[in-house]
C-alpha positions in Angstrom: 0.0 0.0 0.0 2.9 2.3 0.8 4.5 1.5 -2.5 1.4 2.3 -4.4 0.6 5.6 -2.7 4.2 6.8 -2.8 4.6 6.1 -6.5 1.2 7.7 -7.2 2.4 10.8 -5.4 5.6 10.8 -7.3 3.7 10.5 -10.6 1.5 13.5 -9.7 4.7 15.4 -8.9 6.1 14.5 -12.4 2.9 15.7 -14.1 2.7 18.9 -12.1 6.3 19.7 -12.8 5.7 18.9 -16.5 3.2 21.7 -16.7 5.8 24.1 -15.3 8.4 22.8 -17.8 6.0 23.2 -20.6 5.4 26.9 -19.7 9.1 27.4 -19.5 9.6 25.9 -23.0 6.9 28.2 -24.4 8.7 31.1 -22.9 12.2 30.1 -23.9 13.8 30.8 -27.3 15.7 28.1 -29.2 19.2 27.7 -28.0 22.3 25.9 -29.4 23.3 23.3 -26.8 27.0 24.1 -27.2 26.5 27.8 -26.2 27.6 27.6 -22.6 27.5 31.4 -22.1 23.7 31.5 -22.2 22.9 28.0 -20.9 24.1 25.0 -19.0 27.0 23.2 -20.7 26.4 19.7 -22.0 27.7 17.0 -19.6 28.7 13.7 -21.2 28.5 10.5 -19.0 28.9 6.8 -19.7 26.2 5.5 -17.3 24.9 3.2 -20.0 28.3 2.1 -21.4 28.1 4.7 -24.2 28.9 8.5 -24.2 25.6 10.4 -23.8 24.3 13.7 -22.6 23.4 13.3 -18.9 20.0 14.9 -19.7 19.1 12.1 -22.1 19.9 9.2 -19.7 16.8 7.9 -17.8 18.7 7.5 -14.5 19.2 9.8 -11.6 22.8 11.1 -11.9 24.8 13.8 -10.2 27.8 14.7 -12.3 30.6 17.0 -11.0 33.2 18.5 -13.3 36.7 19.6 -12.4 35.3 23.1 -11.8 32.5 21.8 -9.6 34.9 19.8 -7.5 37.2 22.8 -7.0 34.3 25.1 -6.1 32.9 22.7 -3.6 36.3 22.2 -1.8 36.2 18.5 -2.5 39.5 16.7 -2.4 38.5 13.0 -1.9 35.7 10.6 -2.4 34.9 11.0 1.3 34.1 14.7 0.7 31.5 13.9 -2.0 28.8 13.6 0.7 28.9 17.4 1.0 28.0 18.0 -2.6 25.9 15.0 -3.8 22.3 14.6 -2.7 21.4 11.2 -1.3 25.1 10.2 -0.8 26.7 9.6 2.6 30.2 8.4 3.0 31.5 7.1 6.4 34.5 5.0 7.5 34.7 1.6 8.9 37.2 0.6 11.5 40.6 1.2 9.9 40.8 2.6 6.4 37.6 1.1 4.9 35.3 3.5 3.0 31.6 2.9 3.3 29.5 4.9 0.7 25.8 4.8 0.9 23.3 6.0 -1.7 19.6 6.4 -0.8 20.1 4.3 2.3 21.7 1.4 0.5 25.3 0.7 1.5 27.5 -1.2 3.9 28.2 -1.0 7.6 30.4 -4.0 7.7 33.7 -4.8 6.0 36.1 -7.6 5.8 37.9 -9.9 3.4 35.6 -10.6 0.4 32.9 -8.2 1.6 32.4 -5.7 -1.2 30.5 -2.5 -1.0 27.0 -2.3 -2.6 27.9 1.1 -3.9 30.5 0.2 -6.6 33.5 2.3 -7.4 34.8 2.5 -11.0 37.8 4.6 -11.9 38.5 4.8 -15.6 36.0 1.9 -16.1 37.9 -0.3 -13.7 36.0 -1.9 -10.8 37.7 -1.4 -7.4 36.5 -4.3 -5.3 38.4 -3.6 -2.0 36.5 -1.5 0.5 39.8 0.1 1.5 40.1 1.3 -2.1 37.0 3.5 -1.9 38.9 6.4 -0.1 40.6 8.0 -3.1 42.1 11.4 -3.7 40.6 13.4 -6.6 43.8 15.2 -7.5 43.8 14.3 -11.2 40.0 13.9 -11.7 38.2 15.1 -14.8 34.7 14.1 -13.8 32.8 12.3 -11.0 29.4 10.9 -11.7 27.3 9.5 -8.9 24.7 7.1 -10.4 21.8 6.5 -8.1 19.8 3.3 -7.8 20.6 -0.3 -8.7 22.8 -0.7 -11.8 22.9 -4.5 -11.9 22.4 -4.9 -15.6 25.4 -3.1 -16.9 27.6 -2.9 -13.8 26.8 -6.2 -12.2 26.6 -7.4 -8.7 27.5 -5.1 -5.8 26.0 -2.0 -7.5 22.6 -2.3 -5.7 22.9 1.2 -4.2 24.4 2.7 -7.4 28.0 3.6 -8.3 30.6 6.3 -8.2 32.2 6.7 -11.6 35.4 8.6 -11.7 37.2 9.6 -14.9 40.8 10.8 -14.6 42.7 13.1 -17.0 43.9 11.5 -20.2 46.9 12.2 -22.4 46.4 14.6 -25.4 47.6 13.8 -28.9 47.3 17.4 -30.1 49.3 19.5 -27.5 51.6 19.4 -24.6 49.9 20.5 -21.4 50.4 20.4 -17.7 49.6 21.9 -14.4 51.2 21.9 -11.0 50.4 23.3 -7.6 51.9 23.6 -4.2 50.2 24.5 -0.9 50.5 25.0 2.8 47.8 24.7 5.4 47.2 24.6 9.1 48.2 21.5 11.0 51.6 22.0 9.4 50.3 20.5 6.1 52.3 20.6 2.9 50.8 19.5 -0.4 52.1 19.2 -4.0 50.4 17.9 -7.1 51.0 17.9 -10.8 49.9 16.6 -14.2 51.8 16.6 -17.5 50.7 15.3 -20.9 53.1 15.1 -23.9 52.4 13.9 -27.4 55.2 11.7 -28.6 53.8 11.6 -32.2 50.5 12.1 -33.9 49.5 8.7 -32.6 51.1 8.3 -29.2 50.9 10.4 -26.1 51.8 9.9 -22.4 50.7 11.6 -19.2 51.9 11.4 -15.7 50.3 12.8 -12.6 51.3 12.8 -9.0 50.3 14.0 -5.5 51.9 14.2 -2.1 50.5 15.5 1.1 51.9 15.5 4.7 49.9 16.6 7.7 52.6 16.8 10.4 50.3 17.8 13.2 47.4 15.6 14.0 43.9 16.7 14.6 44.1 15.3 18.1 46.4 13.7 20.7 46.5 10.4 22.6 46.5 12.0 26.0 48.0 8.7 27.5 51.1 8.5 25.3 51.3 12.2 24.3 51.5 11.4 20.6 49.5 13.0 17.8 46.6 11.1 16.2 45.1 11.7 12.8 48.2 13.0 11.3 48.8 11.6 7.9 51.1 11.2 4.9 49.6 10.3 1.5 51.1 9.9 -2.0 49.8 8.9 -5.3 50.9 8.6 -8.9 49.3 7.6 -12.2 50.8 7.2 -15.7 49.0 6.6 -19.0 50.1 5.7 -22.5 47.7 6.5 -25.3 48.1 4.9 -28.7 45.7 5.5 -31.6 47.0 3.6 -34.6 44.0 4.7 -36.6 40.8 6.7 -36.3 39.0 3.6 -35.4 41.3 2.2 -32.7 42.2 3.5 -29.3 44.5 1.8 -26.8 45.1 3.2 -23.2 47.7 1.5 -20.9 47.4 2.9 -17.3 49.3 2.2 -14.1 48.9 3.8 -10.7 49.9 3.4 -7.1 49.0 5.2 -3.9 49.7 5.0 -0.2 48.6 6.3 3.2 50.4 6.4 6.5 48.1 7.5 9.2 47.6 7.4 13.0 44.0 6.1 12.6 41.5 4.8 13.6 41.4 7.3 16.5 38.6 5.7 18.4 37.4 7.5 21.5 34.7 6.4 23.9 31.7 8.7 24.3 31.0 7.8 28.0 32.3 5.2 30.5 34.9 2.6 29.4 34.9 -0.9 30.7 36.6 0.3 33.9 33.8 2.7 34.6 35.9 5.7 33.9 34.2 8.6 32.0 36.6 9.0 29.1 35.5 12.5 28.1 36.0 13.7 31.7 39.4 12.0 32.0 40.6 13.5 28.7 39.5 17.0 30.0 41.3 16.3 33.3 44.5 15.6 31.3 44.1 18.9 29.5 42.7 17.4 26.3 39.7 17.9 24.0 37.4 14.9 24.0 36.2 15.7 20.6 39.5 15.0 18.9 41.8 13.5 21.6 41.7 9.9 22.6 42.6 7.8 25.6 44.4 4.5 24.7 47.3 2.4 25.8 48.5 2.1 22.2 48.6 4.7 19.4 46.5 3.8 16.3 48.4 3.0 13.2 47.3 2.6 9.6 49.4 1.7 6.5 47.6 1.3 3.2 49.2 0.6 -0.2 47.4 0.2 -3.5 48.9 -0.6 -6.9 47.1 -1.4 -10.2 47.2 -1.4 -13.9 44.8 -1.6 -16.8 44.7 -2.0 -20.5 41.7 -0.6 -22.4 41.4 -1.4 -26.1 38.5 0.0 -28.2 37.8 -0.4 -31.9 35.0 1.0 -34.1 33.8 -1.5 -36.8 31.5 1.1 -38.5 28.2 0.5 -36.7 29.5 -1.7 -33.9 32.3 -0.9 -31.5 34.1 -3.3 -29.1 35.9 -2.4 -25.9 38.1 -4.6 -23.8 39.1 -3.6 -20.3 41.7 -5.7 -18.5 42.8 -4.7 -15.0 44.7 -6.0 -12.0 44.8 -4.4 -8.5 46.5 -5.2 -5.3 45.7 -3.6 -2.0 47.5 -4.0 1.4 46.1 -2.6 4.6 47.6 -2.9 8.1 45.8 -1.5 11.0 46.7 -1.5 14.7 44.3 -0.1 17.3 43.1 -0.4 20.9 39.3 -1.1 20.9 38.7 -1.4 24.6 38.8 2.3 25.5 41.1 2.0 28.4 44.8 2.5 29.2 45.1 -1.1 30.3 46.3 -3.4 27.6 43.1 -5.5 27.8 42.7 -5.9 24.0 44.9 -4.9 21.0 44.2 -5.6 17.4 46.7 -5.9 14.6 45.1 -6.7 11.3 47.1 -7.3 8.1 44.9 -7.5 5.1 45.6 -8.2 1.4 43.3 -8.0 -1.6 44.3 -9.1 -5.1 41.8 -8.5 -7.9 41.8 -9.3 -11.6 39.0 -8.3 -13.9 38.3 -8.7 -17.6 35.3 -7.0 -19.4 34.2 -7.1 -23.0 31.6 -4.8 -24.4 30.0 -4.8 -27.8 28.1 -1.5 -28.4 25.9 -0.6 -31.4 26.9 2.8 -32.9 24.3 3.1 -35.7 21.7 5.8 -35.9 18.8 3.3 -36.2 15.9 3.0 -33.8 17.5 0.1 -31.8 20.6 0.6 -29.7 22.2 -2.2 -27.7 25.0 -3.3 -25.5 26.2 -6.9 -25.1 29.0 -7.8 -22.8 30.7 -10.2 -20.4 32.6 -9.8 -17.2 35.0 -12.0 -15.3 36.5 -11.3 -11.9 39.1 -13.3 -9.9 39.6 -12.1 -6.3 41.8 -13.3 -3.5 41.4 -11.5 -0.2 42.7 -12.5 3.2 44.2 -11.7 6.6 48.0 -12.4 6.9 47.1 -12.6 9.8 44.7 -10.7 12.1 46.4 -10.8 15.5 44.7 -10.2 18.9 46.9 -9.6 22.0 46.4 -8.2 25.5 45.3 -9.3 28.9 42.3 -11.1 27.5 44.7 -13.3 25.5 46.5 -15.5 28.1 46.9 -12.6 30.5 49.0 -10.6 27.9 51.3 -13.5 27.4 50.3 -14.9 24.0 48.2 -14.2 21.0 45.4 -15.4 18.8 46.0 -15.3 15.0 43.4 -15.5 12.3 44.6 -16.6 8.9 42.0 -16.6 6.2 41.6 -16.4 2.4 38.3 -15.8 0.6 38.6 -16.5 -3.1 36.2 -15.6 -5.8 35.6 -16.6 -9.4 32.8 -14.6 -10.9 31.3 -14.8 -14.4 28.6 -12.7 -15.8 27.0 -12.0 -19.2 24.7 -9.1 -19.9 22.6 -7.4 -22.6 20.7 -4.2 -22.7 18.7 -2.7 -25.6 16.9 0.6 -26.2 14.2 0.9 -28.9 12.9 4.3 -30.0 9.2 4.6 -30.7 8.6 7.5 -33.0 10.9 10.4 -32.3 10.5 11.0 -28.6 9.9 7.7 -26.7 12.4 5.1 -25.7 11.9 1.7 -24.1 14.9 0.0 -22.5 15.2 -3.5 -21.3 18.3 -5.3 -19.9 19.3 -8.6 -18.3 22.4 -10.0 -16.6 23.2 -13.4 -15.1 26.0 -13.6 -12.5 27.6 -16.8 -11.2 29.9 -16.4 -8.2 31.9 -19.2 -6.6 33.3 -18.4 -3.2 36.0 -20.5 -1.5 37.2 -20.1 2.1 40.3 -21.4 3.8 40.7 -20.4 7.4 43.2 -21.2 10.2 43.2 -20.1 13.8 46.5 -20.2 15.8 46.6 -19.6 19.5 49.9 -19.3 21.4 49.9 -19.5 25.2 53.1 -18.1 26.5 52.4 -19.2 30.1 52.5 -22.9 29.0 54.6 -22.4 25.8 51.9 -24.2 23.8 50.5 -23.5 20.4 47.0 -24.6 19.3 46.2 -24.7 15.6 42.7 -25.2 14.3 42.3 -25.6 10.5 38.8 -25.3 9.2 37.9 -27.5 6.2 37.8 -25.6 2.9 34.3 -24.3 2.3 32.8 -23.5 -1.1 29.5 -21.7 -1.8 27.9 -20.6 -5.1 25.8 -17.5 -5.4 24.0 -17.3 -8.8 21.5 -14.6 -9.6 19.6 -12.9 -12.4 19.3 -9.1 -12.4 17.2 -7.1 -14.9 15.9 -3.7 -15.8 12.9 -2.1 -17.7 12.5 1.6 -18.3 10.5 4.0 -20.5 11.4 7.6 -21.1 9.6 10.3 -23.2 11.0 13.6 -24.3 8.1 16.1 -24.2 10.3 18.8 -25.7 13.9 19.8 -26.0 13.6 21.0 -22.4 11.9 18.1 -20.7 12.5 14.4 -20.4 10.3 12.1 -18.1 11.1 8.5 -17.3 9.9 5.5 -15.2 12.0 2.5 -14.4 12.2 -0.8 -12.6 15.5 -2.4 -11.6 16.4 -5.6 -9.7 19.8 -5.4 -8.1 22.0 -8.2 -6.6 24.7 -8.0 -4.0 26.6 -11.2 -3.8 26.9 -13.4 -0.7 30.2 -14.2 0.9 31.9 -15.7 4.0 32.6 -13.8 7.2 35.9 -15.5 8.1 36.8 -13.3 11.1 33.6 -14.3 13.0 33.6 -17.2 15.4 32.0 -19.4 14.2 32.6 -18.5 10.6 29.4 -17.0 9.1 27.7 -16.8 5.8 26.4 -13.5 4.4 23.3 -14.0 2.4 22.9 -12.2 -0.9 21.0 -8.9 -1.0 18.2 -8.4 -3.5 16.7 -5.0 -4.2 13.6 -4.3 -6.3 13.7 -0.6 -7.2 11.0 1.5 -8.7 11.7 5.1 -9.9 10.1 8.0 -11.7 11.9 11.1 -12.7 12.2 14.3 -14.7 15.2 16.0 -16.3 14.8 19.5 -17.6 16.7 22.5 -19.0 14.6 25.6 -18.5 14.6 29.3 -19.3 17.0 29.2 -22.2 18.9 26.4 -20.6 20.0 28.7 -17.8 18.3 26.4 -15.2 18.9 22.7 -15.2 16.7 20.9 -12.7 16.4 17.1 -12.2 13.9 15.4 -9.9 13.4 11.7 -9.0 11.2 9.7 -6.7 11.9 6.1 -5.8 10.7 3.1 -3.8 13.0 0.2 -2.8 12.1 -3.3 -1.5 15.3 -4.7 -0.1 15.2 -8.4 0.9 18.3 -8.8 3.1 20.8 -6.4 4.6 24.4 -7.2 5.6 25.0 -5.6 9.0 28.2 -5.1 11.1 28.8 -5.6 14.8 32.1 -5.3 16.6 32.5 -7.9 19.3 35.7 -8.0 21.4 37.4 -5.9 18.8 36.5 -8.2 15.9 34.4 -7.1 12.9 31.4 -9.4 12.6 29.0 -9.1 9.7 25.6 -10.8 9.7 22.4 -10.8 7.7 19.2 -8.8 8.6 16.9 -11.2 6.8 13.8 -9.2 7.2 15.2 -6.6 4.8 14.2 -2.9 4.6 11.7 -0.5 3.0 13.2 2.6 1.5 11.5 5.5 -0.4 12.3 9.1 -1.0 12.8 12.0 -3.4 16.0 13.7 -4.5 16.7 16.6 -6.8 19.7 18.6 -8.1 20.0 21.8 -10.0 22.4 24.1 -11.8 21.6 27.8 -12.4 23.6 30.1 -14.6 22.6 33.4 -13.1 24.9 35.2 -15.5 28.0 34.5 -17.6 30.1 34.9 -14.5 27.9 33.6 -11.7 26.7 30.0 -11.3 24.8 28.2 -8.5 24.4 24.4 -8.1 23.2 22.1 -5.5 20.6 19.5 -4.5 18.3 18.1 -1.8 17.4 14.6 -0.8 14.7 13.2 1.5 15.0 9.5 2.3 12.9 7.2 4.5 14.9 4.0 5.2 13.7 1.6 7.9 14.3 -2.1 8.8 11.2 -4.3 8.3 11.5 -7.3 10.6 14.8 -7.3 12.3 14.2 -9.6 15.3 17.7 -10.7 16.1 19.7 -7.5 15.9 22.4 -6.6 18.5 21.0 -4.4 21.3 23.3 -2.7 23.7 22.5 -2.1 27.4 25.1 0.2 28.9 26.9 -0.8 32.1 26.5 -0.1 35.0 23.1 -1.6 34.9 21.8 0.6 37.8 22.2 3.6 35.5 20.5 2.1 32.4 17.9 -0.1 34.1 17.5 1.5 37.5 18.3 -0.1 40.9 15.4 -2.5 40.8 16.2 -3.5 37.2 19.8 -4.1 37.9 19.1 -6.2 40.9 16.7 -8.4 38.9 19.0 -8.5 35.8 19.5 -11.7 33.9 20.4 -12.0 30.2 17.7 -14.7 30.0 15.1 -12.0 30.7 15.8 -10.8 27.1 14.5 -12.9 24.3 14.6 -12.6 20.5 13.3 -14.4 17.5 16.0 -16.2 15.3 15.2 -14.9 11.8 16.6 -18.1 10.2 14.7 -20.7 12.3 11.8 -18.6 13.6 12.5 -19.9 17.1 12.2 -17.7 20.2 15.5 -17.8 22.1 16.8 -16.3 25.3 20.1 -14.6 25.7 22.6 -16.4 27.9 25.6 -14.1 27.8 26.6 -10.5 27.1 28.4 -11.2 23.9 32.1 -10.2 23.9 32.2 -9.4 27.6 35.0 -11.4 29.2 33.8 -13.4 32.3 36.4 -15.1 34.5 36.2 -19.0 34.3 34.6 -19.3 37.8 31.6 -17.1 37.4 31.4 -17.9 33.8 30.5 -21.5 34.5 26.8 -20.9 35.3 24.1 -18.5 34.3 23.7 -17.2 37.8 27.5 -16.6 38.0 27.5 -14.7 34.8 24.5 -12.5 35.7 26.1 -11.6 39.1 29.3 -10.7 37.3 27.4 -8.4 34.9 25.7 -6.6 37.8 29.2 -5.5 39.0 30.3 -4.1 35.7 31.1 -0.4 35.8 31.2 0.5 32.1 31.0 -0.8 28.5 27.9 -2.5 27.1 26.1 -5.7 27.5 25.4 -6.9 23.9 22.3 -8.9 23.5 20.2 -10.1 20.6 16.8 -8.2 20.4 14.3 -6.5 18.1 15.2 -3.5 15.9 12.2 -3.8 13.6 11.1 -0.4 12.3 14.4 1.3 13.2 16.4 3.5 10.9 19.1 2.1 8.7 22.6 3.0 9.8 24.5 6.0 8.3 21.4 7.2 6.4 20.3 10.7 7.0 16.6 11.6 6.4 17.7 14.8 4.8 20.7 15.9 2.8 21.1 19.4 1.2 23.9 21.0 -0.7 24.3 24.5 -2.2 27.4 25.6 -4.1 28.3 28.5 -6.3 31.1 30.3 -8.2 31.4 34.0 -9.0 34.0 35.2 -11.5 35.1 38.8 -11.3 37.3 39.9 -14.2 39.8 42.7 -13.5 42.7 44.3 -15.3 45.2 42.2 -13.2 43.4 38.9 -13.8 40.2 37.1 -12.8 39.1 36.5 -9.2 36.8 33.6 -8.5 34.8 33.4 -5.3 33.5 29.9 -4.6 31.8 28.1 -1.8 29.7 25.1 -0.9 27.3 24.4 2.0 26.6 20.8 2.8 23.9 19.9 5.4 23.6 16.4 6.8 20.4 15.7 8.8 22.1 13.2 11.1 22.0 9.4 11.3 22.3 6.5 13.7 25.2 4.2 13.8 23.6 1.0 15.1 20.4 -1.0 14.4 19.2 -0.3 18.0 19.6 3.4 17.4 21.8 3.6 20.5 24.5 5.8 18.9 23.6 8.9 16.9 25.4 11.5 14.8 23.4 14.7 15.2 22.7 17.0 12.2 25.7 19.1 11.1 26.5 21.6 8.4 29.9 22.0 6.6 30.8 25.2 4.8 33.7 25.3 2.4 34.9 28.5 0.6 37.8 29.8 -1.5 39.0 32.9 -3.3 41.2 32.3 -6.4 43.2 34.7 -8.5 44.2 33.7 -12.1 46.4 35.7 -14.3 45.0 37.1 -17.6 46.6 34.3 -19.5 45.3 31.8 -16.9 48.7 30.3 -16.4 49.3 31.4 -12.9 46.9 31.1 -9.9 46.8 31.7 -6.2 44.0 30.3 -4.0 43.1 31.0 -0.4 40.7 28.4 0.9 39.0 27.2 4.1 37.1 24.0 4.5 34.6 23.4 7.4 34.7 27.1 7.9 32.5 27.1 10.9 34.5 24.3 12.5 31.4 22.0 12.7 32.0 18.8 14.7 31.0 15.5 13.3 32.3 11.9 13.2 33.3 9.8 10.3 32.5 6.6 12.1 30.2 5.8 15.0 29.3 2.5 16.6 29.1 0.5 19.8 30.6 -2.7 21.0 31.0 -4.5 24.4 33.6 -1.9 25.2 31.1 1.0 24.9 30.0 3.6 22.4 32.8 5.1 20.4 33.7 6.8 17.2 36.3 8.7 15.1 36.1 12.4 14.6 35.8 14.1 11.2 38.0 16.8 9.8 37.9 20.1 11.8 38.4 23.5 10.2 41.3 23.6 7.8 42.6 26.5 5.8 45.6 27.3 3.6 47.0 28.8 0.4 47.7 27.0 -2.9 49.8 28.3 -5.7 49.3 26.9 -9.2 50.8 27.0 -12.7 49.4 25.5 -15.9 50.2 25.6 -19.6 
């Protein structure tokens, strides 16, 4: 009933808006689409595997050019949430990027767990979650494509995808740009790009970036060392070879790295010792927003290297494109998850991800009424821990360790086809289908060393194999009422592949996610193309959700089998107020709620007298809390606070455990319980953005004043809604001077101008509620040169 009423309301919005667009079309004079001085410039995207005007594509897309990225103060994929409606990007524990579009995304990460918002850079799929956090230093365009894209982009694009195109070599001219800058927190930055034609058929380009933030955003008040300082570097090289007008070959290689004192977890309240961490940080002269209290400094080291070969050839009416790629990602993270200065628990994870992909596309290029794309995709992935090591008092009284060695291997094959038929001159019907066959294999070994007895225990799990095969498909219709107005309606089925959760004990299976998505939308260029306004309404029926829970410092991911209901509206606009003044932005409203989630993790904070009252604490027993197992349908009682270490004596009986829990001074009791109807994690109900750029020509050069305001309506971090990020607004601004020949520039900039406080990661475990702070106010100067 909700689906019917919501789509009906969206349809009425489309019709009403169509009337407005029609009035605008009658008012407007005809305009050449290439005349950017009087109207919005044409934006070309490849959301349907072919180059098309974004206004002709029946999909909700937010596309940002190099100028938009600069005006918005965006420097990384994480910053995109401040400029793109319906997109939120958070971080997982230790270097994992977690993008979410319209409520569809990931909270958990691990080996073989891929994001449901896919990342493509230069048409290459980045499978590793740690690869999501990318610098945009040499980016030509970012296109955020909303909604399931399972037909053309395959599994793990159920939320949509982020498509990044980087700068290419030029065959016609030598060109380049370079910039150096300095910012607060003793930050130095340098970046450059150069392209040189070697002949009329061969050209090369090289780009590079380096940044070092010597002073951290905060301090570990226990050790006195900085946290969230960082050093990043990246380089990309491309070789372009065009032996004929019909053939294009691009060979690309890149590497990047990050050395960071992250994840800088800090507890929001009492740690497991009963100590108020914020108060203790203040007592030690610190700031609990950015400083932490831990017995070990966090450490993150990430390295990525990759290469790709793209070959395309036009056979006069049909083109073929081959994309071959290999990527390797290494990520080491060390952190203290227990929120105390006692070495109770320490985590040292060493992850590796190796990924090979091969894609072939056949694309029709004729001017006839039927256009089609046929293709195949193969992916071979090997992801594992080498190992994940746990040490501390909880491990043989700090005289030993537990190691987790695991490898999750994937062989994935898929074939797809999509066709668009034009009825008359204005109506298109598009249908697509894709079949995916995944084979997952798991090898896992646990090694425990007890230094007290000098014994080693090794447990080798038998090799496990699971197959996840699914069909995904699409149907859409679009109609162009005029040159100014396009309307469309679509249905998509998306598929997120299942996998193993090797770090869980016992090893778990993540079930596939299926999304049925319905969408209606409008795309318009109004008032002589000065105003571009796009609007979309959607309804999603999501079958299963893969959810994360940290237990005793270990990332556990499990399935919310009841799924979710998601619906909302998002819009974006671009307005050319004059030749020198442009505004752009968007708004998104999203309602995303769990349906039946009867076995979620629920946290009850210790001490129990504070959270339950004196009488509730006295009568406390975990068996008082029951839940319905979503797999079997059985009603079960909790017998333990999961992840809370209980000494062997009290731990032997239920009464002993309950008595022990009643004495706990801090942390959380993690139980299974009901989260049905609660909000999906990391999903704001509202997102708004507004940016602009004003050029002021003078006799000494051109001054550009730019800014962007991004509003995030706040979100919860856990299914029980126990941890919440309040609403926040981030303001970025800059003033840039360019010489009259536009070769030399100087830029003064400030990001998060109002110093808004927000967190990039929030969650809760048996150690308590915790999170990692976002970037505070930063400002600096950048000098540039280009030719």
